[in-house]
N, C-alpha and C positions, 0 to 999 in steps of 0.2 A: 135524689138525681132524679132528674126528671128525660124518662126511655118512651112516654105516649103522650100523645092529647089529643085536644079535641076543640076544632072552632065552629063554629053553628051559627054566629051572629048574622044578621042579614048585612048589606052594605050601606044602608043609610046609621045605623046604629055605629057602623064602627066609624064611617064619617064623622058623626057627631062626635064620636067619645074622642078620639085623634085630631078632628079636628080639618081635616083634608079635604082640598079642594077639591079634588075628584076621585076616583077609585074603579078600578076595572073591577066590574061584576065579576067577570070570569076567574078572577083569583079566590070568588067567595062560592066554592062550591060545599054544602052542608058535610064537613067530614067527622068522622064521628075516630078515629082510628091511627092518626098524623104519626107516620113513623120517622126513625132516623135515616137519611139521604133523600127523601121526599123533599119536592118542592113546599116551602110553608112563606106565609104574609108576613113581611117584615114592613117596619114602622119607623120609618129614619127622616134626618134632616138630608134634602139634597139638592143641590144648586139654585130649583126654584121653588126652595120653600119643603114643608112636609111632604112625605111620599109615601106610597103603598108600592112594595114591590116583593116579587115573588127570589126569595133566596135557596137552596140547596142547605137542609138540617144538617152538619157535618161540617166543622170549623177548619180551613185550612190557611194556615198561616205564608202569605207572601215568600217565604225564603223556600219555602218546601221542595226539594227536586223532583223524591217522585210518589205521587198521588200515593200508589199502590202500593209503597212501604211504608207510608207515614198510619198510625193509628186514626180511627174515625173519632174526632173529639166532636161530643154534642153537648157534653155541659161545660162551665167554668168555675169551679170554684171561688167563691165574691172573695175571701180569707185570701187567694193567691194569684191572684189577676193582678196585681200590678206588678209581680215580683215577676210572672212566667213570660218567660223568652215571646210564645207563643201568644201570650194578650197583650204585651206592654203598649204596645202603639194602637189596637182597637182600642184601650180603653178607657184612651187620650181622646181619639180621634172619631173612631168610630161604635158610638152605642146605640142602639137599636132598641126597639117596644115589638115584642110581638104579642099579636090578640089571640087569646085562647075563652073557652067558655069553660074549662077547665081539663083536668090532668088524672093521669092513672098513677097510682104506687101499688107495690108487692108485697105483702106481710109472709113472712115463715109462719107454717103454720104445723109443729112438730116435726116428725118424719113425713108428712106428705106434703104435695104441689101448694105454691103461693096462692096466698087468696088475693085478686084484684078486688081493689077499691079504685071509683070512679071519687075525685075531688074536686067541686067546684064551689061556687058561692049559694049562700042558703037565699034558692026564690032561684032568682034571673039576674042575669050580667056579663059583662065580660072582662076578663084579668088581662093586664097587660102584662106578663113575662120581662125581666130585664134581658137584656143580648146585646153582645157582641158579634160583628161582622168583620169581612175581610172580604178583597176582591183578590182569587187567586188567576194566576195567570199563566197558562201551560206554555211548554218548549212550542206547541205548534203558533202560541200567539192569543189560543183562543182565551175567554176570561168568565169566568164562574163569580159570582156573590157567595158567598155562603157563610153560615150563622153558629152562634151556640146560646144555649138559654143560660143564663147566668144563675147559682144556686147558691143556696146558705144553708145554714142549720136550722132541723127541722125547730116549728115549736108545736108546744101541747096543743091540738091535740094529736099534731099529724107523728109527731115522734115515735109515737109508738106502733105507726106504719112505718114508716121508713127515717134515716137521720138526717137526710138532704130531702130539700123541695124547691123549684124557680122562685128566685127572686121576684117579689111581685111590687110594680112600680102604681103609684095612688095617680091618680088624674092631674092630681095638682103637683105632682113632680115628674110630668112627662116632659115642659120643659128647660129643665134644671138636668133631668138623665140622657135629653138628647142635643144639649148644646155641648161644644165645644172643649180644646184642650183646657183652657182658663179657669172649667169648673171640675177639672177631674176631682180632685181631694171630696169636693161637697158632691159630686155623684157617688163616689164610692162611701162616703158617711150615711148615704139613703140604703143600703145594704147591709147596713151595722145597728140599724131602729129595730125596733119590736115591734108585734104584732101584725108581721106579714100573715100568718095564717087565721088571723080573726074575719069573720063572717066565709069561712071556709065549711063544708061539710065530708066527713066520707060516707060513701056507700058502697057495700060489695056488692061485686057485678059480675058477669059470666064468666067464667075462664075464655072464650070465643078470644078475647080479647088478644090471648095469646097470640091471637095467628092472624099477621098482619094483613091479610085477603078479607077477612072480615072486615068490614064497614060499613054501619047500618046504625039509626036508632036505640037497636035494642040492647048494644051493648054496653048502655049507661042506665037502664034498666035495673033498677035493688035485684037483687037475690040475696033467698035463706045463706046466711052463712056456714059452709060445714062445719062438720067437728073437726076440732083439733086432733090429732093423730097421734098420741103420746107415740113416744119413744119406750122401747119395755124396759124394766128393770133390771140392775141389774144383778145377780145371781152372789148372793152373802156368799160368806167364806164355807168351803165345804158342802156347797151346796150340789150335787147329783146333776151332768149335762147330759 
């Protein structure tokens, strides 16, 4: 899955990568611990061409009656989005991209706390996560754009950390992913292509990332992995306890 990510790229880099005519620089404050329900930067096709806009990370289908009683949807499994009622319309008409400098995953460590890892491109660069967006209209008529990150089965070496990871769209496929209903099947096929983990590396980082209020560059600095705390052996038959 993807539950936290990082975006530190500057405005010019984002404009070049996504071929944007304009970008509000206020949307690009460096962020090292982006969490669900927060506003995030999203690239979509608008009425006047490709645009960068803020959206709430937490997808709300248009048919939801009471958001307070609806579960928080931050990810959409690639294998299910064409059939799930929540995503059937969005996958055809409202595909988007989410710029990211990297993301976090947590690895179970025996009986001890999970070890967080920062996963990003080898060297420098910006990733583009596949996303789906929807405009939710509340009972009072207010509108809010919401988004979910599409995830796929993790490939080596990331599968050792978690069984899911964000679907990454390469620049040569941006036009296809952002296009309309007539290319839905071809866009879905991108999610089944192998090699999304190519060029990524994972490094252990501080458990401070567990706290959403912590948001600074030190969060992505490598730290020494803590030893795995093994479970005690089961007592053999007849052993006194």
